[in-house]
N, C-alpha and C positions, 0 to 999 in steps of 0.2 A: 567278571565281564569287563571288557574295555569299553569306555564311553567315548564316542567320537563327538567332537564339537566342530561343526562345519558351517561356514558361511553359505547362504543360499546360492545355489547354482543349478544348472540343468542336471549335473551329476548328483548333487546331494539331494535334490528333490526326487530324482529317480530312485535313489537308495532308500529314501524315506517311504516312498510308495511301495517299494518291494517289501520292506520290513513290515509295514502296516498290513499288507495283503497276506503276509506270512504269520500274522498273529502277534507280532512284536510291538514294542512301545517306541514312540518317537515324541520328543519334546519339541514344541514349535512356538513361534511368536504369534501373538494376536495383538490387536490394538489395545486390549485391556491389560492382560498379564500373559506370561508364557503358559501354555497348556501341555498336559501329558496325555498323548492320544493313543487310542487303540480302536480297532474295528468295532463299531458299536453293535454289530450283529453277531459278534463272536464272543459268547459268554466267557470262555476260558481266557481270551485276550483281555476282556474287561476286568476279570478278577485279578489279573497281573498288575493292573493300575493300583488297586487297593494294597497289594503286597508291596509294591515299590514305594508307595507313599506312607505306608503304615496308617491307612485311612480306614475308619469304621465303615463296614459294609452297609450300614443303614443310612448312609449319606448319599443321596442321588447324584448322578452325573449329568452334564450337559452334552447333548449331541450336536456336533458341528457339521454343517452342510455347505456346499458351494452353489447349489441350484435348487430352486423351489420344486423342481420336478422330482426331487428325492422325498418330499414330504408325504405323498400318498402311501408309501410303503411303511412309514414310521408312525403316522398319527392321523387323526381327524382334524381338519382345519375349519374352524368356524368363520362365518362371514366377518366377524369383528376383527379377526387377525389380518385380513387383507390390507386395509389401509395402514396398519402398523408396519407390515412388511414393506409396503410401498415406501413408507416414510423413513424407516430406520434400518432396513436390511440392504446391503451388508452394513453391519455396525454393532455397537455394544448393547443390543437388546436381545434377551432370551425370553421366549414365549413358552408357557406351559400349555401343552395340548393333551387330549385324551390319546393314550398310546394304542398302537395296534400290536397283535401278537408277535410280529417279527422282531420287536424290540425285547431283548432279554430282560428278565426281572432284575438281573444284576446291575443293569444300567439305571433302573428307576428305584432301586431299594424296595422293590415289591409294590410300589405305588401304581395306580392305574393311569398315571399321567407321565408324560415325558417332556423334558425341557429341551428346546431346540433353538439354535441361533446360527447366523451366517456371518462369520467374521469378515472384517474389511481389510485386515492386514494383507498386503500382497503375497507374502510368503505363505501364510495360512491358506489363502485362496488357491495359490498355485499347488500346494501340497494336496489339498482336498480334491482338486480337479485331477491331479496326476494319479492318485490312488483310486479315485472313483467310488469311495466308500463314505458312508456317514461315520464320523469319528467321535467317539465318546471321550471327553477330556475335562478333567478338573484342572486346577492350577498345578504346575509342575514343581511342587515343593514337597518337603516332608510335612505330613499332616500336622496342622496347628501352627506351623511357622508362618512368618510373613510371606505373602505371595511373591513370586519372582517377576521382576520387571526387566531383568537383564539375563542374557544367557549364562553369565558367570554365576548368578544366583542359583540357577538350575543345577549347574555343575557342582556347586558347593553342597547341595542337598542330595543329589541323585547320582553322583559319580560312582560307577561300578554297578549300578542297579538297572540302567537302561542302555541300549546300544547307540543311540544317536540323539544329539541336540542340534537343531537347526538354529543358527544365530541370525536373527533379523534385526539386531540393534535394540535400543531402548523402546519400551512400550509407550505409546502415546498417552493413553488415558490414565493408566497406572492403578486403577481399581477394577475389580471384576464387573461383568455386565450386569445391567438391570435385569431382574427376573420378574416377569409379569404373569400372573395367574389369570387365565381366561376360562377356567373350567368350573369355577365354584361361585357363579352369580356375578356380583360386582367385580369388575377388573381390579385386581389387587397386586400391589408391588410386594413381593416376598423378600427381595434383596435390592436395595437401591444401587444405582451405578451412574454411568455417564448420561444415560437417557433419563431425564428427570420426570417427576410427577406432572409438572406443568407441561412439558413437551408431549407426554402421552395424552393428557386431557385435551390439548389443542388439536390432536388428530382424531380422537374418539368422540369429542364433543359431549363428553359425559364425565362425571366425577370418577377419579381413580382412587381407590382406598389404599391405605398403608397397613401391612400386616403388623399386629401388635408386637411381634417379636423382633422388629427391626432395631429398637432401642432398649431391649430387655432380653434376658436369657429365655430360652424355651422352658416351658413348664415341664414337670416330670413326665406327664402323660401326653405331651405335645410332639407330634411327628415333625421331622424336618422335611418340608415339602420342596425345599430348594437347597442347593449348596450354600454354605456360608451362614447357616442359621444356628450353628452350635454355640454353646455357652462361651467357651474360650477358643478363639480362632485368631489367625493373623498375628500371633503373639511372639515377641522376642523372649529371651530367657529372663530378662529383668522383670521385676514387678512394676507394672505401669499403673499409675493413678491419674485420673482426670481431675482438673481443678476448674470449677465454673463459678461465675458470678460477675460482678461489675469489674471492669478492666483494672482499675487501680488496686482493688482488693485482691484480685487474682495475682497480679504482679508481686504484691507484698507477700501473699501466701506462698507463692513459688519460691521466693527468696528465703522465707522462713523454713520451709520444708527442706530445701537444699542444704541450708546451714545445719539443721538438725541431723541430716544424714551424714554430712561431713564430720560432725562432732562424734557421731557413732562409729566412724571409720568405714562407712559404706560408700562405694563408688556410685555416684549419682549424677544426674543431669536433668535439664528441662528441655522439653520440646516447645518452641515458641514461635510466634509470628515474626516475620522479617522486621516489622516495625518496633519490636521489643528486644531485639538482640542486644542493643547497647545497654538498656536498663538492666538486663539479666546477664551481663557480661561475666559476672563473678560466679555464675551458676552452671558453668559448662553448657551454654545454650546451643541447641541444634535448631537451625532455621528450617521450619516446615513450609515456608511460603508466606505470602501476604495475607493478612486477615480479610482482605476484600476480594480475594481470588481463590475460591474453593477449588477450582480446577487445577491450579498450581499446587495446592496442598495435596490433592488426590494424586497428582503425577509424582510427587516426591515421597509420599507417605511410606510405602513399603521399603524403598531403598533406605530411608532414614531408620526405620525399625530394625533392618538387618545390620546397619552400621553400629547400632547399640550393642549388639552381640560381639561384633569385631572389637569394640572398645572395652568389652568386659564390664558393662554397666550392671549394677545390682538393683537399683531403683530408679524410676523415671517418673517425672511429673509433667503433665502436658496441658497446654491451653486447649480450649475447645472452640469450635465454630458453630454458628447457628445451624440447626438441622433443617436447612432449606436448600432447594436446588441440589447441586452436587454436594453441598455441605452435609446433606442427609447421608450420602454414601460415605463421606469421611467419618462422620460420627458413628455410623454403623460399624466401620472397621476399627476405629479407635476404641469404641465401647467394648467390642469383643476382645481386642488386644489387651484391654485392662480388666477383662472378666467383670466389667461394669463397676469397678471400684471408682467412686466419685466423691470428691470433697467439695462442699459449698464454701466458697471464700467469703 
């Protein structure tokens, strides 16, 4: 199969709409990461997403819409969701609803709930409007790899496996949407993203809980209620290890770890804050952004992880950010990229 990579235009959007209505796959930009879309009401089309990505079928997908009028066919909407949609849609918030029979179990991994969001990226919005369908879409990458924030990342992973990639430039947020569960009592964040716990609480005027699995692996008998909850995810080919502790101790430990890897003949590097690039200049430092700006780190993270593969890294050691605000989303992704390997400095 030939994969077309086209900039957004009236013609490419029309082609995307035709392909989606015909049960084919289209990769498209959102404000978070690039998504791999199929008609959410077509079970066969949805299954082709899993085949293209090599994704486990017990990992649920998110349904993307362009208009709230699409919701009644997909799910039951509780009153608590309305102020959240008013505040954050379109945008990087996914809400878990009780699903209706029209949504195939292939979308929800057999769960009674369905995750829905309304992306704010103009190309995504235009494509969704043009096809008139709810679109099921995980990230447009090979399963387990760092999510794509550029069209080139999608092409790298899925060339020859899908017919079309719409190029909408770099993704603004850089990590996947926040997933909020409204179906099981206390509103609970299953996956952190650009919409933070504090932002949600300011709208709901009640406490929002955090799923225990955000900063740890799923237990053997624990189901993935949301995408992005698996043990190892977002990972480069290199073995990633997180190093936490007091700043000076972390910097000293990173230098020691890098030196040991170099002596063992392994190609290694460190991921560090902009402020520490000079101190770690002998450790092949990769700048992940300022320690005081988690949003900048989130925006750069997946592109940085992909460059590690391009550079042939074997081992990687990374600084960590406080798991607060958007920093929680960063640490969720870094933790899974490292399969939760952590060293205390």
